[in-house]
C-alpha positions in Angstrom: -0.1 0.0 0.0 2.9 2.4 0.9 4.4 1.9 -2.6 1.1 2.8 -4.2 0.9 6.0 -2.1 4.5 6.9 -3.2 3.7 6.4 -6.8 0.5 8.4 -6.5 2.3 11.3 -4.8 5.1 11.2 -7.3 2.5 11.4 -10.1 0.7 14.3 -8.4 4.1 16.2 -8.1 4.9 15.5 -11.8 1.4 16.8 -12.8 1.6 19.9 -10.7 5.2 20.6 -12.0 4.2 20.2 -15.7 1.5 22.8 -15.3 3.6 25.2 -13.3 6.6 25.0 -15.5 4.5 25.3 -18.7 2.7 28.4 -17.3 5.6 30.1 -15.6 8.9 28.7 -16.6 11.7 27.3 -14.4 12.8 30.4 -12.5 9.3 31.6 -11.6 8.3 28.2 -10.2 9.2 27.3 -6.6 9.3 23.8 -5.2 6.9 25.1 -2.5 4.4 26.1 -5.3 4.6 22.7 -6.9 4.2 20.8 -3.6 1.3 23.1 -2.6 -0.4 22.4 -5.9 0.1 18.7 -5.3 -1.1 18.9 -1.7 2.1 17.6 -0.2 5.2 18.8 1.8 7.9 20.3 -0.4 10.5 17.9 1.2 8.9 15.1 -0.9 10.2 16.7 -4.1 13.8 16.3 -2.9 13.0 12.7 -1.7 11.5 11.6 -5.0 13.5 13.7 -7.5 16.6 14.9 -5.7 16.2 18.6 -6.7 14.2 21.0 -8.7 16.2 20.5 -11.9 15.7 16.7 -12.0 12.0 17.4 -11.4 11.9 19.8 -14.3 13.8 17.3 -16.5 11.4 14.5 -15.7 8.3 16.7 -16.0 9.2 17.9 -19.5 10.5 14.6 -21.0 7.7 13.8 -23.2 8.8 13.3 -26.9 6.4 10.7 -28.4 8.2 7.5 -28.8 6.5 6.5 -32.1 7.0 9.8 -33.9 9.5 8.5 -36.3 7.7 5.2 -36.9 5.7 5.0 -40.2 6.0 6.0 -43.8 8.6 8.7 -44.5 6.3 10.7 -46.6 4.0 11.1 -43.5 6.7 12.2 -41.0 5.9 15.9 -41.3 2.1 15.2 -40.8 3.0 13.1 -37.7 5.1 16.0 -36.4 2.3 18.4 -37.0 -0.1 16.1 -35.2 2.3 15.8 -32.3 3.6 19.3 -31.9 0.4 21.3 -32.9 -2.6 19.0 -32.4 -1.7 16.5 -29.6 -3.7 16.7 -26.4 -1.1 18.4 -24.2 -3.5 19.2 -21.3 -1.0 17.7 -18.9 1.1 20.9 -19.8 -1.7 23.4 -19.6 -2.5 22.7 -23.3 0.9 23.4 -24.7 3.7 21.2 -26.0 6.4 20.5 -23.3 8.8 22.4 -25.6 7.0 25.6 -24.6 7.8 25.0 -20.9 11.4 24.4 -21.9 11.3 27.6 -24.0 10.1 29.6 -21.0 13.0 28.2 -19.1 15.6 28.8 -21.7 17.5 31.4 -19.7 19.5 28.4 -18.4 22.3 27.1 -20.5 21.6 23.5 -19.6 18.0 23.9 -20.7 19.0 25.5 -23.9 21.4 22.6 -24.5 18.6 20.1 -23.8 16.2 21.9 -26.3 19.0 21.9 -28.8 19.7 18.3 -28.4 16.0 17.2 -28.3 15.0 19.3 -31.3 18.1 18.5 -33.4 18.4 14.8 -32.5 14.7 14.1 -32.9 13.0 16.5 -35.3 15.7 18.2 -37.3 17.7 15.0 -37.9 14.7 13.0 -39.1 13.8 15.9 -41.6 17.4 16.1 -42.7 17.5 12.5 -43.5 14.5 13.0 -45.8 15.8 16.1 -47.6 17.1 15.7 -51.0 19.9 17.9 -52.5 22.4 20.4 -51.1 21.9 22.3 -47.8 19.7 19.6 -46.3 20.6 20.6 -42.7 19.5 24.2 -43.4 16.2 23.2 -45.1 15.5 20.8 -42.3 16.1 23.5 -39.6 13.9 25.9 -41.6 11.0 23.4 -41.7 11.4 22.7 -38.0 11.3 26.4 -37.2 8.2 26.8 -39.2 6.6 23.9 -37.4 7.5 25.1 -34.0 6.3 28.5 -34.9 2.9 27.1 -36.0 2.7 25.4 -32.6 3.5 28.5 -30.7 1.2 30.8 -32.7 -1.6 28.2 -32.2 -1.3 27.4 -28.5 0.5 30.3 -26.9 -0.3 33.3 -28.9 -3.7 31.8 -30.1 -3.8 33.7 -33.4 -7.4 33.4 -34.7 -7.0 31.5 -37.9 -4.5 29.0 -36.5 -6.3 28.6 -33.2 -9.4 27.6 -35.1 -7.8 25.5 -37.8 -7.9 21.8 -37.7 -5.4 19.4 -39.0 -7.3 19.0 -42.3 -7.1 22.7 -42.8 -3.4 22.8 -42.4 -2.5 19.6 -44.3 -2.3 20.8 -47.8 -0.2 23.9 -46.8 2.1 21.8 -44.6 2.6 19.3 -47.4 3.3 21.9 -50.0 5.9 23.8 -47.8 7.4 20.6 -46.5 7.7 19.2 -50.1 9.4 22.4 -51.3 11.9 22.6 -48.5 12.7 18.9 -48.5 12.7 18.5 -52.2 10.4 15.5 -52.2 6.6 15.0 -52.1 5.1 14.9 -48.5 1.7 13.9 -47.3 -0.2 16.4 -45.3 -2.0 13.7 -43.4 -1.1 10.5 -41.6 -3.0 7.4 -40.3 -1.8 8.0 -36.8 
């Protein structure tokens, strides 16, 4: 029974941390705030995670494992579904990358963002790109996709906030196809 309580408490702390870090960033969030939101003593954060940084790392580690699985021509559509349209209510409705961006004043967080974005999203797109300057074109496409996600979830620009995946699909496929130098699908079965 004690193990189940420990797991439930740890889960509540992670949930509270995700919301706080997503809304306020790392510096503006205190361990007392997180513990208070979870209804526990702040000392439990140190017992379960060691420190605030480890809690942050665990709370924001959520890149979908199956993102790279599936037909190559549907990769961009899967990325859009993941970054822009996935249910990120655990993070206040925003992709965990947004929480990391709000905390990017720290070099270790910037390094983690760089590693996760470059090693997951950009590298996969670069592998698909045909022709010269594949790395640059993959980074341009990545920047555009992240921008769509931020404008849709953080800024809530009217057209993007109301648009569905089917509305974006043809435009995403056209731009991705131009940048990658090969036909891309705007939709995926995932």
